[in-house]
N, C-alpha and C positions, 0 to 999 in steps of 0.2 A: 216547740212541737213538730213543726215543720222542719226543722234542722236536724231532729233526730230522724225523720222520715229520709230525708236527703242522706245521711250519714247511714242509715242502715238498710236502706233499699235492696241493696244487692242480696243481703242475707235474708231479708224477708220474702224474696222473689225464690231464693235457694229453698227455703222451707218450704213453701208451698210447692213448689216444683217437686221437692222430694217425696211430699205428701201425696201429689197426684200420680207420682210414679209407683210408690209403694202402694197404692189402692189397684193401680193397672196390674201389677204383678200379682196382687192377690185376687183379682177379677180372674187372670188367666189361669191361675192354678185352679179357681173354683169351677171353672168353664172344662178346664181339662179332666177333673176328677168326676165332673157330671158326664163328660164323654166316655171315660173308663167304664163307668158304673152301667150307663146304657150300653155298651160294648159286650159287658159280661150278662146283662139282663138278655139281650138278643141271642147269645150263644146259648144261655140257659133256655129260652122258649124252641130256639132251634132244635136243641137237643131231644126236649120232652116231645115235640113234633115228630121226631124221628122215631122215638121209643113207640109212641102212639100208632104211627103207621105199621111199624113191626108187630105191634101186638095185634092189630087189626089183621094184618096178613096171617098169623098163626091162628087167629080165631076163625078166620074164615076157612084154612087149611083143616084146622080141627073139627070144624060144623060138619064138613063132608065126611069124616070118618066114622066107621062103625063104631059101636060101643068099645070092643075089644080092641081095636086100634087106637082109640081115644084113650083108653086107659094106658097102653104100651106108651104114647107120646107123652102123658102126664107123669108117667114113671120116669121118663128121660129127663124130663124139666124138674121133678121134684126132688127135694133134698132128702135124703136116707138117714 
């Protein structure tokens, strides 16, 4: 048994190293995918925040208008 170990130890070490390297590549791919998804989520949150700010600015502007001016503004934004 010991003779087989001495004869095939380079192959055993190579197989263990290949498994380790494959696992590391897989982990780096998983981490890259997580980073990409986090970047997309951050961009979506920033976009929603921007839209909320724009809506708040429009609401502030419209709340200061008279009823007729508000109707005219609403007609500008509504779909005909």
